[in-house]
C-alpha positions as CSV (number, residue, x, y, z in Angstrom):
1,M,9.0,-17.1,-15.2
2,D,6.1,-16.0,-13.0
3,K,5.7,-16.4,-9.2
4,F,3.7,-19.6,-9.6
5,D,6.4,-21.2,-11.7
6,K,9.0,-20.2,-9.1
7,R,6.8,-21.8,-6.3
8,A,6.6,-25.0,-8.4
9,V,10.4,-25.1,-8.7
10,A,10.6,-24.5,-4.9
11,K,8.1,-27.3,-4.3
12,Y,10.1,-29.7,-6.6
13,L,13.3,-28.9,-4.7
14,F,11.5,-29.3,-1.4
15,F,10.6,-32.9,-2.5
16,K,14.3,-33.4,-3.2
17,E,14.7,-32.8,0.6
18,M,16.5,-29.5,0.3
19,S,16.2,-26.9,3.0
20,G,14.8,-23.4,2.4
21,Y,18.3,-21.9,2.2
22,E,19.4,-24.6,-0.2
23,I,16.3,-24.0,-2.4
24,H,17.0,-20.3,-2.4
25,D,20.7,-20.8,-3.3
26,D,19.8,-23.2,-6.1
27,M,17.2,-20.9,-7.5
28,F,19.6,-17.9,-7.2
29,A,22.2,-19.8,-9.2
30,T,19.7,-20.5,-11.9
31,L,17.6,-17.3,-12.0
32,G,20.0,-14.7,-10.7
33,N,18.3,-11.6,-9.4
34,N,15.0,-12.8,-10.6
35,V,14.7,-15.1,-7.6
36,P,12.2,-14.7,-4.8
37,S,13.5,-13.5,-1.5
38,C,15.1,-16.0,0.9
39,R,12.3,-15.3,3.4
40,A,9.6,-16.0,0.8
41,V,11.3,-19.3,-0.1
42,K,11.7,-20.2,3.6
43,N,8.0,-19.5,4.2
44,W,7.0,-21.9,1.4
45,V,8.9,-24.9,2.9
46,P,6.6,-25.3,6.0
47,E,3.6,-24.9,3.8
48,F,4.8,-27.8,1.6
49,R,5.7,-29.8,4.7
50,R,2.1,-29.4,6.0
51,G,0.9,-30.9,2.7
52,R,0.0,-27.9,0.7
53,N,-0.3,-29.0,-2.9
54,S,-1.2,-25.7,-4.7
55,V,1.4,-23.2,-5.7
56,E,-1.3,-20.6,-6.3
57,N,-2.3,-17.9,-3.8
58,E,-4.9,-19.0,-1.3
59,H,-8.2,-17.2,-0.8
60,H,-8.1,-14.7,2.1
61,S,-11.1,-13.5,3.9
62,G,-11.9,-9.8,3.9
63,R,-12.1,-7.3,1.2
64,P,-11.0,-8.5,-2.2
65,K,-8.2,-6.6,-4.0
66,N,-10.7,-5.5,-6.6
67,A,-14.0,-4.7,-4.9
68,T,-15.7,-3.1,-7.9
69,C,-18.4,-4.7,-9.9
70,I,-19.9,-3.9,-13.2
71,N,-23.1,-2.6,-11.6
72,D,-21.2,-0.1,-9.4
73,I,-19.4,1.2,-12.5
74,R,-22.6,1.6,-14.4
75,I,-24.2,3.5,-11.4
76,V,-21.2,5.9,-11.2
77,N,-21.2,6.4,-15.0
78,D,-24.9,7.2,-14.9
79,V,-24.4,9.8,-12.1
80,L,-21.6,11.4,-14.0
81,K,-23.5,11.5,-17.2
82,D,-26.4,13.3,-15.4
83,D,-24.2,15.9,-13.9
84,R,-20.8,16.4,-15.5
85,H,-19.8,19.2,-13.1
86,L,-20.1,16.9,-10.1
87,I,-16.4,16.2,-10.0
88,V,-15.5,19.8,-10.4
89,R,-17.9,20.8,-7.6
90,H,-16.7,18.1,-5.3
91,S,-13.0,19.0,-5.9
92,A,-13.8,22.6,-5.2
93,E,-15.6,21.9,-2.0
94,A,-12.8,19.6,-0.8
95,T,-10.1,22.1,-1.5
96,G,-12.1,25.2,-0.5
97,E,-11.8,26.7,-4.0
98,N,-14.7,28.4,-5.7
99,S,-16.3,26.2,-8.3
100,C,-16.2,27.1,-11.9
């Protein structure tokens, strides 16, 4: 069961008018140690109360978790193909070692 399934179960139990503690206890009885933390469950309850319908993560502003793009990868690969000793030289300069 993934985290979205667990949130859906928590949302269902919320609509049964259970508190955050009751939802956590019910989920713990069913899922055992695979249950989200009590704090996480208690954080979902106000979200559902405010009318949140989605159980998926919301978009956050700022840098994405994975900020790479195919074009950047191609550029780096092209640079490394042109000069394969680049990493060795950079590592040597960073550590103060003589390059090979």
